C-alpha positions in Angstrom: 279.7 2.7 53.5 282.6 2.2 51.1 284.6 1.0 54.1 281.9 -1.7 54.9 282.0 -2.8 51.3 285.7 -2.8 51.3 286.0 -5.1 54.2 283.3 -7.5 53.0 285.2 -7.7 49.7 288.4 -8.7 51.3 286.8 -11.4 53.5 285.2 -12.9 50.4 288.5 -12.6 48.6 290.5 -14.2 51.4 289.2 -17.6 50.9 286.9 -19.7 52.5 285.4 -18.5 55.9 283.7 -21.0 58.3 282.7 -21.2 61.6 281.8 -24.0 63.9 279.3 -24.7 66.4 277.7 -22.6 69.1 280.3 -23.5 71.9 282.6 -20.4 72.7 286.3 -20.9 72.5 289.7 -18.9 73.7 290.4 -17.0 70.7 294.0 -17.6 71.5 293.6 -21.3 71.7 296.0 -23.5 69.4 296.2 -27.2 68.7 299.1 -28.9 67.5 301.2 -32.0 66.8 303.8 -32.3 69.6 306.2 -34.8 68.2 305.4 -34.7 64.3 306.0 -31.9 61.6 305.1 -31.5 58.2 307.5 -33.7 55.9 308.2 -36.4 58.5 309.3 -39.7 57.6 308.0 -42.3 60.3 307.4 -45.9 60.9 303.9 -47.6 61.5 302.6 -47.8 64.4 303.4 -44.2 65.1 302.5 -42.4 68.3 300.8 -39.1 67.7 300.8 -36.6 70.5 298.3 -34.1 70.8 299.1 -30.4 72.0 296.8 -27.8 73.1 297.5 -24.3 74.5 294.9 -21.6 75.9 291.9 -24.5 76.5 291.8 -27.7 78.6 290.9 -31.1 77.6 287.6 -32.8 79.0 285.8 -35.9 78.0 282.9 -35.7 75.6 279.6 -34.8 77.2 281.6 -32.3 79.9 279.9 -29.2 79.4 282.7 -26.9 80.9 283.9 -23.4 79.7 287.2 -23.4 77.6 287.6 -27.0 77.2 287.1 -29.8 74.3 288.5 -33.1 73.4 290.7 -34.0 70.4 289.8 -35.5 66.9 292.5 -36.7 64.5 291.6 -36.2 60.9 293.5 -38.5 58.5 293.7 -38.5 54.7 290.9 -36.1 53.8 290.7 -32.4 53.2 291.4 -29.8 56.0 288.0 -29.4 58.0 285.6 -27.2 56.6 287.1 -27.7 53.2 285.6 -30.9 52.2 282.7 -31.8 50.1 280.3 -31.5 53.1 282.1 -28.4 54.3 279.6 -26.4 56.5 277.6 -29.7 57.2 280.2 -31.5 58.8 280.8 -28.5 60.9 277.2 -28.1 62.2 276.4 -31.6 62.4 279.4 -32.7 64.5 282.6 -34.4 63.2 282.0 -37.8 61.7 283.4 -40.8 63.2 285.0 -43.2 60.8 288.5 -44.2 59.5 289.5 -40.8 58.6 287.9 -39.1 61.4 289.1 -40.5 64.7 287.4 -39.1 67.9 289.2 -39.1 71.5 286.2 -38.3 73.7 287.7 -39.8 76.7 290.1 -36.8 77.0 293.3 -39.0 75.5 296.0 -36.7 74.3 297.9 -39.1 72.5 297.3 -42.3 70.1 299.5 -44.9 68.4 298.1 -45.3 64.8 298.7 -47.8 62.3 299.2 -46.6 58.8 300.1 -48.2 55.6 303.5 -47.2 54.0 303.2 -44.0 51.5 301.9 -40.4 51.9 299.2 -39.3 54.8 297.9 -36.4 55.8 297.1 -35.3 59.5 295.1 -32.5 61.1 293.9 -32.0 64.7 290.5 -30.4 65.7 289.5 -29.6 69.0 285.8 -30.6 69.5 283.2 -29.2 72.1 281.3 -31.7 74.4 279.1 -32.9 71.4 281.9 -33.6 69.0 281.2 -30.3 67.2 284.0 -27.4 66.6 283.9 -24.7 68.5 282.5 -21.3 67.2 286.0 -20.2 66.5 287.3 -23.8 65.4 290.5 -24.7 67.0 292.4 -26.6 64.3 296.0 -27.5 63.6 297.7 -26.9 60.2 297.1 -29.9 57.9 300.7 -31.9 57.7 301.9 -34.6 55.6 303.9 -37.4 56.8 305.7 -40.3 54.9 305.4 -44.0 56.3 308.1 -46.4 55.4 
């Protein structure tokens, strides 16, 4: 019993624990920026190339095991960390200027950003734009647009 209590306490103290929807994912899958790194200085428009390991890309609406499609989060808290937290996870990723959907299976995009500092994060969504049961998300990076 003491071991169970210690395990639960360590999870609570470790920070926010969140989960996505019901679609399973490969536990080893990773999504990442191919051509950008935290701290990069870039010109607008910039090309953002999405990388994915351990899963495949499929258009939205395609229910196929170990696949999903990309979402680019711009200038917002890390997924699961925003004001709507778990709600945005269970209801799907919103679609607006801060949440760009690539439901056609695209793996890169040209983005216009104003001069200044911007944050970016990649999220893999399932056939219905919901993060997988074990969400596949990149680190949040900050870039400077000149």
